[in-house]
C-alpha positions in Angstrom: -4.5 10.2 -27.7 -7.7 8.2 -28.4 -8.2 4.5 -27.7 -9.1 3.7 -31.3 -5.9 1.8 -32.3 -4.8 -1.5 -31.0 -1.5 -0.4 -29.5 -0.9 -1.4 -25.9 -0.2 1.5 -23.5 2.3 0.9 -20.7 1.0 1.5 -17.2 1.9 1.1 -13.5 -0.2 -0.9 -11.0 -0.2 0.8 -7.6 -1.8 -0.8 -4.5 -3.1 0.9 -1.3 -1.8 0.3 2.3 -3.4 0.1 5.7 -5.9 2.8 6.3 -7.7 2.3 3.0 -10.2 -0.2 4.6 -13.9 0.5 5.0 -16.9 -1.7 5.7 -18.5 -2.6 2.4 -15.3 -2.8 0.4 -15.2 -5.4 -2.3 -18.9 -6.5 -2.1 -19.7 -5.0 -5.5 -16.9 -7.0 -7.1 -17.9 -10.2 -5.2 -21.5 -9.8 -6.4 -20.7 -9.1 -10.0 -17.6 -11.1 -10.9 -17.0 -14.9 -10.5 -13.2 -14.3 -10.5 -13.5 -11.9 -7.6 -15.8 -14.2 -5.6 -13.1 -17.0 -6.0 -10.5 -14.7 -4.5 -12.6 -14.0 -1.4 -13.5 -17.7 -1.1 -9.8 -18.7 -1.3 -8.9 -16.1 1.4 -11.7 -17.5 3.7 -10.2 -21.0 3.3 -6.6 -19.9 3.9 -7.3 -17.7 6.9 -9.9 -20.0 8.5 -12.5 -17.3 9.1 -14.9 -15.3 7.0 -12.8 -12.3 5.8 -15.3 -11.6 3.1 -18.1 -11.0 5.7 -15.7 -8.7 7.6 -14.9 -6.7 4.4 -18.6 -6.4 3.5 -20.2 -5.9 6.8 -17.6 -4.9 9.4 -17.9 -4.0 12.2 -15.4 -1.2 11.6 -13.6 -1.7 14.9 -12.8 -5.3 13.9 -12.0 -4.5 10.3 -9.6 -1.7 11.5 -7.5 -4.1 13.7 -4.1 -4.4 12.0 -4.2 -8.2 11.9 -7.6 -8.0 10.1 -7.3 -5.0 7.8 -4.0 -6.2 6.2 -5.4 -9.5 4.8 -8.7 -7.7 4.1 -7.1 -4.9 2.0 -4.9 -7.4 0.2 -7.9 -9.6 -0.6 -10.0 -6.7 -2.0 -7.0 -5.4 -4.0 -6.3 -8.8 -5.6 -10.0 -9.4 -6.4 -10.1 -6.0 -8.1 -6.8 -6.8 -9.9 -8.1 -10.1 -11.2 -11.2 -8.5 -12.6 -9.1 -5.7 -14.1 -6.8 -8.2 -15.8 -9.9 -10.1 -17.2 -11.4 -6.9 -18.7 -8.4 -4.8 -19.6 -7.5 -4.9 -23.3 -5.6 -1.7 -23.6 -3.0 -1.3 -20.8 0.2 -3.3 -20.4 1.9 -3.2 -17.0 5.5 -2.0 -16.9 5.9 -1.9 -13.1 4.0 -2.6 -9.9 4.2 -0.9 -6.5 2.3 -0.3 -3.3 2.4 1.7 -0.1 3.7 -0.5 2.7 1.2 -3.3 2.9 0.4 -2.6 -0.7 3.8 -3.9 -1.7 2.5 -7.4 -1.0 -0.4 -6.9 -3.4 2.1 -5.6 -6.0 4.1 -8.8 -5.5 1.0 -11.0 -6.0 0.1 -9.0 -9.1 3.6 -9.4 -10.5 3.6 -13.2 -9.9 6.4 -13.0 -7.2 4.3 -14.8 -4.6 1.0 -16.8 -4.6 -2.1 -15.1 -3.3 -2.7 -17.8 -0.7 0.8 -17.4 0.8 0.6 -13.6 0.8 -2.8 -13.4 2.5 -1.5 -15.8 5.3 1.7 -13.8 5.6 0.1 -10.4 5.9 -2.3 -11.8 8.6 0.8 -12.8 10.5 2.5 -9.5 9.7 -0.5 -7.7 11.2 -0.4 -9.8 14.4 3.4 -9.2 14.8 2.8 -5.5 14.4 0.0 -5.5 17.0 2.2 -7.4 19.4 5.1 -5.0 19.0 2.7 -2.1 19.4 1.5 -3.6 22.7 5.0 -4.1 24.0 6.4 -0.7 22.7 3.4 1.7 22.6 3.6 4.5 20.1 1.8 6.4 17.4 2.2 8.2 14.0 1.5 11.7 12.9 1.4 13.3 9.4 3.2 16.7 9.3 1.9 18.9 6.5 3.5 22.0 5.1 7.2 21.6 6.2 10.1 20.5 4.1 11.6 17.0 4.7 14.9 18.4 6.0 13.0 20.5 8.7 11.0 17.4 9.7 14.2 15.3 9.9 15.6 17.9 12.4 12.4 17.9 14.4 12.2 14.1 14.6 15.8 14.0 15.8 15.0 16.6 18.5 11.8 14.9 19.5 13.3 11.4 19.5 11.0 9.9 16.8 11.7 8.8 13.2 10.6 9.5 9.6 8.1 6.8 8.6 6.6 7.8 5.3 7.7 10.1 2.6 4.4 10.3 0.8 4.3 13.5 -1.3 5.7 17.0 -1.3 5.2 18.7 2.1 3.7 15.7 3.7 5.9 13.6 6.0 4.7 11.0 8.5 6.7 10.5 11.7 6.6 7.5 14.0 7.7 6.8 17.5 6.8 6.6 21.2 3.7 8.5 22.3 5.8 11.1 24.1 8.1 11.7 21.1 5.2 12.2 18.7 3.5 14.7 20.9 6.8 16.6 21.2 7.3 16.4 17.4 3.8 17.7 16.9 4.4 20.7 19.2 7.7 21.6 17.5 6.2 21.3 14.1 3.4 23.7 14.9 6.0 26.2 16.3 8.0 25.8 13.0 4.9 26.7 11.0 3.4 23.3 9.9 0.1 23.9 8.2 -1.4 20.9 10.0 -0.4 17.9 12.2 -2.7 14.9 11.9 -2.5 12.0 14.3 -3.0 8.8 12.3 -5.6 6.2 13.2 -3.1 3.4 13.7 -2.4 1.2 16.7 1.4 1.6 16.9 4.6 3.2 15.7 4.8 1.5 12.4 7.9 1.9 10.1 10.1 2.8 13.1 12.7 1.0 15.2 9.9 0.1 17.6 8.9 -2.5 15.0 12.2 -4.3 15.1 10.8 -7.3 17.0 8.0 -7.6 14.5 10.6 -7.6 11.7 12.4 -10.5 13.3 9.1 -12.4 13.7 8.3 -11.7 10.0 11.7 -12.9 9.0 11.0 -16.3 10.5 7.5 -16.5 8.9 8.6 -15.3 5.5 11.3 -18.0 5.3 8.5 -20.6 5.0 7.2 -19.1 1.8 8.4 -19.5 -1.7 9.0 -16.3 -3.7 9.5 -16.3 -7.5 11.1 -13.8 -9.9 8.3 -11.3 -10.7 7.0 -11.0 -14.3 7.3 -7.2 -14.0 9.6 -5.3 -11.6 8.2 -4.3 -8.2 9.4 -1.0 -6.7 10.5 -1.5 -3.1 9.3 0.9 -0.4 12.7 0.7 1.2 14.8 2.1 -1.6 12.3 3.2 -4.3 14.1 1.0 -6.8 12.9 -1.9 -9.0 13.6 -5.4 -7.7 13.4 -8.8 -9.4 15.6 -11.1 -7.3 13.5 -13.1 -4.8 16.1 -13.0 -2.0 16.3 -9.2 -2.2 12.5 -8.9 -2.3 12.2 -10.8 0.9 15.0 -8.8 2.6 13.2 -5.6 1.6 9.9 -6.8 3.1 11.7 -7.5 6.4 13.5 -4.1 6.4 10.3 -2.3 5.4 8.9 -3.0 8.9 11.2 -0.5 10.5 12.3 1.7 7.6 10.8 4.8 6.0 8.5 4.1 3.0 9.4 6.2 -0.1 6.3 6.6 -2.1 7.2 10.0 -3.6 10.6 8.8 -4.8 9.0 5.6 -6.2 6.4 7.5 -8.2 9.1 9.9 -9.6 11.2 6.9 -10.6 8.3 5.3 -12.5 7.5 8.7 -14.2 11.2 8.9 -15.2 10.7 5.7 -17.2 8.1 7.6 -19.2 5.2 5.7 -17.6 2.4 8.2 -17.3 -0.7 6.0 -16.6 -1.3 4.6 -13.1 -4.1 2.3 -11.9 -4.8 2.5 -8.2 -6.2 -1.0 -7.6 -8.1 -1.8 -4.4 -10.1 0.2 -1.8 -10.0 3.9 -1.5 -8.5 6.8 -3.5 -5.7 7.9 -1.1 -2.9 7.1 -3.6 -4.6 8.9 -6.4 -4.5 12.1 -4.3 -0.9 11.6 -3.4 0.2 10.8 -6.9 -1.5 13.9 -8.3 0.3 16.0 -5.7 3.7 14.4 -6.7 3.2 15.0 -10.4 -0.1 16.6 -11.7 0.8 15.4 -15.2 0.3 11.8 -14.4 -3.0 10.0 -15.2 -4.5 8.0 -12.3 -7.5 5.7 -12.5 -9.2 3.8 -9.7 -10.1 0.2 -10.0 -12.4 -0.6 -7.1 -15.9 -1.3 -8.3 -17.8 -2.8 -11.3 -18.4 0.7 -12.5 -14.7 1.4 -12.6 -14.3 -1.8 -14.7 -17.0 -0.8 -17.1 -15.3 2.6 -17.5 -12.1 0.9 -18.6 -12.9 1.6 -22.2 -13.4 5.3 -21.4 -10.1 5.2 -19.6 -8.5 4.0 -22.8 -9.7 7.3 -24.4 -7.9 9.2 -21.6 -4.4 7.8 -21.8 -1.3 9.9 -21.5 1.2 9.4 -24.3 
């Protein structure tokens, strides 16, 4: 359907998680849009250091640290979101969601938490995760080409846990170094197409993050959450949530629970929402969403060019 009429088209906002960071992200938005520059300046003030410089220039080793990349990705995502909102005349959000860390961006976008509070919170979240990873060393691996049920059995045998259910035939496991190595070996024996060790510093979304979850619980209690203007899909249960208390509980549980991106996308699609905007750095989610359901339309909002192409996107809506 063309974009010639004035009818608003319902869409979903989707925000990336850790791993989407790269040196240079957000600079184009900062240079071209006052509203984006204001987001970076606020983040700098709240955090007490130059997160904008880290986003734009790196170095990559510093940017990749969990305690840095989490506030960095959130800041770039919200800068992109604010610019998108300013220039978007065609799409109306029906729901927001994000992968792990991306859920915080979704909550800011939905009005459930102030950006300043969120950026401070995810900085702490990253520090808690780093500390837990130091005390309980571990890693994560993506197992490709095996059904979920097979990977569940493998993880039980190896002593690790399912961390991310991202898309068909891609399951991420998390656990101690030894358990992940064992799971990788068994997966290959069972016919996995590929096993990829993820570039993360710990066993995220596993019981090894229990201590980090407790620390987050204390920190999050200092922050005020509101009822979101649009429902936010939780990573924990792939269901929409609007009650502030439950949103907070889900964020704490998320630290040591599996994330359910595939179920979340299928839920949104079941509500007849076919247009998704991946807002923030990278295009990882676009690839996953297209694998979950090739009929969905996914547009990236990351640069000034993406914003300028919004009117073209309006010509490419799914109805």
